[in-house]
N, C-alpha and C positions, 0 to 999 in steps of 0.2 A: 667024144674029146680030145683035143686035140690038148695038148704039151708044151708052152713056146717059153724057152729059156731064156730068162734077159739077167743083166747083168743088177739089178737091184727095182726097188718096188714102182721108184722114182719115176725109172725110163715105162712102166705102166703106167702110172696118170701120165706120163708126155699120153701114152698113147691116145688114152681116155679122153684128155682133151683136145688131142687134133679131131679123133671119130667126131666129138661132138660140135667143133668150128667145122669141120667138112658139113652133118648134118645140117647145120643151119645156113650154109651159104647153100647148096641146094634142096631147101625144105619146100622151095616157090614150084620150079621144075621138074623135081623128081621126088618129091612126099617117100613113096614106099622106101628109095636109096636112102632119103634119113630116118626113116623112120628103122630098119637095116640097122646104119650108123649106130642110130642107139641104145638100142636093142645089145649092140655090139660092144656098146660104150658099160651102158648099163653088164653084163657079162664079167667083165671085166675088173667092172668096183665093187663087183658083187665078191671077183677071187680076189684083192685086195683086201675087202675088210674082211676076211676066211685069215689073214695068214693074224700069225701072234703078232702081236703088238713088241714089239724092240724095247730092252728093256737095259735102263742105262742107271752105271752102279757110279756111290759116287764115291770118291774115297774121304 
């Protein structure tokens, strides 16, 4: 397990988007690398999904 400290979940979501875009770009030339990038994106996304949802208080 690796711990990665980021300022917020939006930053992790940006990394997921970048990994998926990179996977799309190399799918034809390096399908194994593309699959690895998608797996990493999925794992990060799963971690984001496991975070507690923010609560919004209205006054």
